[in-house]
N, C-alpha and C positions, 0 to 999 in steps of 0.2 A: 297863142293859146288862150282861150277865154276861160277863166275860172269862175265857177259859180260859188258865191260865198256860202260857207257852211253856217247854219244857224247854231249859235251857242247861247243857250239861255243864261241869263245873268243869275249868278248865285249870290245870295246874300251871305258873305263869308262870316259876318257877325253871328247870324243865326246858326250856321253850321258849327262854329266854334262854341257857342253857348250850348248847343245841343250836345256836343261831344263832352264838354266840361260837366254838364248835368249828368250824363250817362256814366262818366268815370267817377264822379262823386257818389252817385248811387251805388255803383259797383263797390267802391271802397267801403261805404257804410255797410253794405250787405255782407262783404267778406268779414269785416270786423265783428258785426253782430253774430254771424254764423260761428265765428271763432269763439266768441264768448259763450254761446249756447253749447258748443262742443266741450268747452272747459267745464261748464256746469254738469254736463253729462258725465264727464270724467270724475269730477269730485263726488257726485251724489249717487250715480248709478253703477259705474264701472270703475271701482277703485284700482289704482296701480297705473303703470305707464302703458297706455293702450293707444289704439288708433285715434280715439276721440281726443285725447290730450295732445298728441302729436299733430293731428289735423287742425285742432283749434289754434295751436301755436303758429303753425304754418300760415293759416288763413289770416290771423291777426297781424303777423309780421309782414305778410304779403300786402295787406291793405295799407299798412303804414308806408311800406316801400313805394307802393303805387302813388300814394299821396305826395311823397317827396319827388318822385320821378316826373309825374305829370303836372303837378301844381306848384312846385318850388318849395324852397326851404320854409318859408313862413307857414304855408298851409300844412306842410308835413309836420312841423313842430306842433301846430294846433291839433292835428289828428293824433299824433303820438301822445300828447298830454291828455287829450279827450279819451283816447282808448284806455290809457292807464286808469283814469278816474272812473270811467264807466265800468270797467272790469272790476275794480276794487269795490265800488259801491254795489254792484250787482251781487258779488260774492258775499259782501257784508250783510246786505239786507236779506238775501236768500237764507243765509245761515242764522241770522238773528231772529227772523220772524217765525221760524220753525214750521212754516207751511209746507216745506219740502219733506218733512218727516213721513208724510203719507206715501211718497214715491221713492224715498231713499231705500237703498238696499240694506236690509237689516239681517245680520247673521248673529244668532245667539245660540250658544251651546247650552242645552238644558240638562245634559247628562252629568252625572257626578260620580266620583270615585267612592268606594266604600271607605268610611272613616274607621280606623282602627281605634276603638274606644279603650281608654286606659282603665276604666273601672272594672269591666269584665272583658279582658282580652280574649278574642276567639283564636288569635294567632300569637305565638310567642317564639322566641329564639329557639332554634333547634327543630321546629316543626318541618315536616316534609310535604311538598306539594308537587304540582306539575305545571309546566309552562303552557299556557293556553295559546299564546302568540309568541313569536320570536322576540326575545329580549335583546334589543340592540340600541342602547342599553336598557331602554324602558319597554315595558310590555305588560301583559296580563298573566296572572298566575291563579291557580285555584289551590287553596290551602284549607284543610278541614271543611270542605264543601262550600266555601265562600270564594268569590272572585275578588281579587285585589289588584291594584296597580303596583307593579314591582319594578325595581331597578336592579340590574345585574351588578354584582360587586366589582368585577374586573374585566370580564370579557362577554362576548355575545353568547347567548344561550338559545339553542334551536327549540322550535315548537315541540311539544310532547316530551321534553326532557324532564327528568326528575330534578327538583331544586330543593335546597335547604335554606330556611330563613336564618339570616345572619343578624339582622337588626330590624326593629319595629319602630317606625316613625308614625306621626299622627295621620298622614294621608297616603303613605306608601310603605312598602317593606323592601328591605335590601336582601337579595338572595344570591346564592352561588350554586354552581352546578354540583349536584350530589355525586360524590365519588365513592 
Protein backbone atom coordinates (compact mmCIF):
# COMPACT_ATOMS: atom_id res chain seq x y z
CA UNK A 1 0.00 0.00 0.00
CA UNK A 2 1.38 3.27 -1.08
CA UNK A 3 0.90 6.05 1.44
CA UNK A 4 0.80 9.65 0.46
CA UNK A 5 2.71 11.79 2.92
CA UNK A 6 0.52 14.24 4.81
CA UNK A 7 1.71 17.78 4.76
CA UNK A 8 2.42 19.06 8.25
CA UNK A 9 3.40 22.69 8.49
CA UNK A 10 6.30 23.38 10.74
CA UNK A 11 5.24 25.23 13.84
CA UNK A 12 7.63 27.48 15.54
CA UNK A 13 7.14 26.21 19.07
CA UNK A 14 9.07 29.14 20.53
CA UNK A 15 6.60 31.58 18.97
CA UNK A 16 3.63 29.59 20.28
CA UNK A 17 5.09 29.39 23.78
CA UNK A 18 5.93 33.10 23.77
CA UNK A 19 2.43 33.97 22.58
CA UNK A 20 0.84 31.76 25.27
CA UNK A 21 3.05 33.29 27.97
CA UNK A 22 2.20 36.81 26.81
CA UNK A 23 -1.53 36.03 26.86
CA UNK A 24 -1.37 34.46 30.31
CA UNK A 25 0.64 37.39 31.74
CA UNK A 26 -1.86 39.80 30.16
CA UNK A 27 -4.73 37.85 31.70
CA UNK A 28 -3.04 37.81 35.12
CA UNK A 29 -2.44 41.57 35.03
CA UNK A 30 -6.03 42.16 33.86
CA UNK A 31 -7.46 40.03 36.69
CA UNK A 32 -5.37 41.76 39.33
CA UNK A 33 -6.19 45.28 38.09
CA UNK A 34 -9.88 44.43 37.85
CA UNK A 35 -9.72 43.06 41.40
CA UNK A 36 -8.14 46.31 42.65
CA UNK A 37 -10.82 48.36 40.87
CA UNK A 38 -13.54 46.26 42.49
CA UNK A 39 -11.91 46.80 45.89
CA UNK A 40 -11.94 50.56 45.28
CA UNK A 41 -15.62 50.36 44.39
CA UNK A 42 -16.16 48.43 47.62
CA UNK A 43 -14.33 50.98 49.76
CA UNK A 44 -15.68 54.14 48.20
CA UNK A 45 -19.09 53.50 46.68
CA UNK A 46 -20.66 50.40 48.20
CA UNK A 47 -19.55 50.09 51.83
CA UNK A 48 -19.91 46.75 53.57
CA UNK A 49 -19.18 43.26 52.40
CA UNK A 50 -20.71 43.07 48.94
CA UNK A 51 -20.19 41.34 45.62
CA UNK A 52 -17.62 43.98 44.63
CA UNK A 53 -15.34 43.22 47.56
CA UNK A 54 -15.72 39.47 47.30
CA UNK A 55 -15.26 39.59 43.53
CA UNK A 56 -12.18 41.79 43.89
CA UNK A 57 -10.61 39.37 46.35
CA UNK A 58 -11.37 36.37 44.14
CA UNK A 59 -9.92 38.06 41.05
CA UNK A 60 -6.73 39.17 42.79
CA UNK A 61 -6.18 35.79 44.44
CA UNK A 62 -6.98 34.05 41.14
CA UNK A 63 -4.43 36.19 39.29
CA UNK A 64 -1.71 35.37 41.82
CA UNK A 65 -2.55 31.65 41.73
CA UNK A 66 -2.41 31.69 37.93
CA UNK A 67 1.04 33.31 38.09
CA UNK A 68 2.29 30.56 40.39
CA UNK A 69 0.68 27.79 38.35
CA UNK A 70 1.69 28.83 34.83
CA UNK A 71 4.96 30.67 35.43
CA UNK A 72 6.53 29.08 38.48
CA UNK A 73 7.46 30.14 41.97
CA UNK A 74 9.76 33.04 41.10
CA UNK A 75 7.24 34.82 38.86
CA UNK A 76 4.46 33.98 41.32
CA UNK A 77 6.40 35.62 44.16
CA UNK A 78 7.01 38.73 42.05
CA UNK A 79 3.33 38.93 41.14
CA UNK A 80 2.26 38.45 44.77
CA UNK A 81 4.58 41.19 46.04
CA UNK A 82 3.68 43.45 43.12
CA UNK A 83 -0.03 42.95 43.73
CA UNK A 84 0.30 43.80 47.42
CA UNK A 85 2.37 46.91 46.70
CA UNK A 86 0.11 48.16 43.89
CA UNK A 87 -3.04 47.54 45.94
CA UNK A 88 -1.62 49.35 48.97
CA UNK A 89 -0.32 52.31 46.95
CA UNK A 90 -3.58 52.62 45.03
CA UNK A 91 -5.69 52.75 48.18
CA UNK A 92 -3.19 55.08 49.86
CA UNK A 93 -3.07 57.62 47.02
CA UNK A 94 -6.81 57.46 46.33
CA UNK A 95 -7.65 58.22 49.94
CA UNK A 96 -4.81 60.73 50.43
CA UNK A 97 -5.48 62.91 47.40
CA UNK A 98 -9.18 63.28 48.25
CA UNK A 99 -10.06 63.38 44.57
CA UNK A 100 -12.50 60.57 45.17
CA UNK A 101 -14.61 62.71 47.50
CA UNK A 102 -16.70 63.74 44.50
CA UNK A 103 -17.79 60.19 43.72
CA UNK A 104 -17.77 58.74 47.23
CA UNK A 105 -21.09 57.83 48.76
CA UNK A 106 -21.90 60.43 51.38
CA UNK A 107 -24.59 59.89 53.91
CA UNK A 108 -25.28 62.65 56.34
CA UNK A 109 -28.15 62.98 58.73
CA UNK A 110 -29.35 66.57 58.92
CA UNK A 111 -32.24 66.01 61.29
CA UNK A 112 -31.94 66.73 64.96
CA UNK A 113 -33.79 66.01 68.14
CA UNK A 114 -35.50 68.70 70.16
CA UNK A 115 -33.16 69.73 72.93
CA UNK A 116 -34.82 69.99 76.31
CA UNK A 117 -33.51 73.34 77.51
CA UNK A 118 -32.80 73.67 81.18
CA UNK A 119 -33.49 77.44 81.41
CA UNK A 120 -37.16 77.27 80.47
CA UNK A 121 -38.20 73.61 80.41
CA UNK A 122 -41.26 72.91 78.28
CA UNK A 123 -41.41 69.42 79.71
CA UNK A 124 -40.87 68.32 83.30
CA UNK A 125 -41.21 65.20 85.38
CA UNK A 126 -44.81 64.13 85.78
CA UNK A 127 -46.03 65.61 82.47
CA UNK A 128 -48.30 63.38 80.41
CA UNK A 129 -48.00 62.82 76.67
CA UNK A 130 -48.65 60.32 73.91
CA UNK A 131 -46.33 57.92 72.08
CA UNK A 132 -46.17 58.95 68.43
CA UNK A 133 -44.14 55.87 67.48
CA UNK A 134 -43.63 52.57 69.24
CA UNK A 135 -41.02 52.92 71.97
CA UNK A 136 -38.84 49.83 71.76
CA UNK A 137 -37.12 51.21 73.85
CA UNK A 138 -36.52 54.46 71.87
CA UNK A 139 -39.12 56.36 69.93
CA UNK A 140 -40.94 59.68 69.56
CA UNK A 141 -43.46 61.14 71.97
CA UNK A 142 -45.47 64.34 72.02
CA UNK A 143 -45.58 66.17 75.35
CA UNK A 144 -47.15 69.63 75.78
CA UNK A 145 -47.51 69.98 72.00
CA UNK A 146 -43.79 69.32 71.26
CA UNK A 147 -42.17 66.22 69.75
CA UNK A 148 -39.29 64.66 71.67
CA UNK A 149 -37.03 61.65 71.43
CA UNK A 150 -37.95 59.42 74.34
CA UNK A 151 -36.77 56.22 75.94
CA UNK A 152 -39.01 53.75 77.66
CA UNK A 153 -38.11 53.19 81.29
CA UNK A 154 -38.52 49.44 81.39
CA UNK A 155 -40.60 47.90 78.61
CA UNK A 156 -41.89 48.49 75.10
CA UNK A 157 -44.71 51.01 74.74
CA UNK A 158 -47.11 50.80 71.81
CA UNK A 159 -47.95 53.70 69.54
CA UNK A 160 -50.73 56.06 70.71
CA UNK A 161 -50.32 54.94 74.33
CA UNK A 162 -50.45 57.52 77.09
CA UNK A 163 -47.04 58.03 78.70
CA UNK A 164 -45.77 59.86 81.76
CA UNK A 165 -42.40 61.66 81.94
CA UNK A 166 -40.15 60.08 84.56
CA UNK A 167 -36.87 61.91 83.93
CA UNK A 168 -35.69 64.77 81.71
CA UNK A 169 -32.24 64.61 80.11
CA UNK A 170 -30.62 67.16 77.79
CA UNK A 171 -31.44 65.35 74.54
CA UNK A 172 -34.21 62.92 75.47
CA UNK A 173 -36.77 62.15 78.07
CA UNK A 174 -37.41 58.93 79.96
CA UNK A 175 -41.06 57.87 80.02
CA UNK A 176 -43.19 55.06 81.36
CA UNK A 177 -46.63 53.79 80.48
CA UNK A 178 -49.28 55.83 82.30
CA UNK A 179 -51.34 53.55 84.51
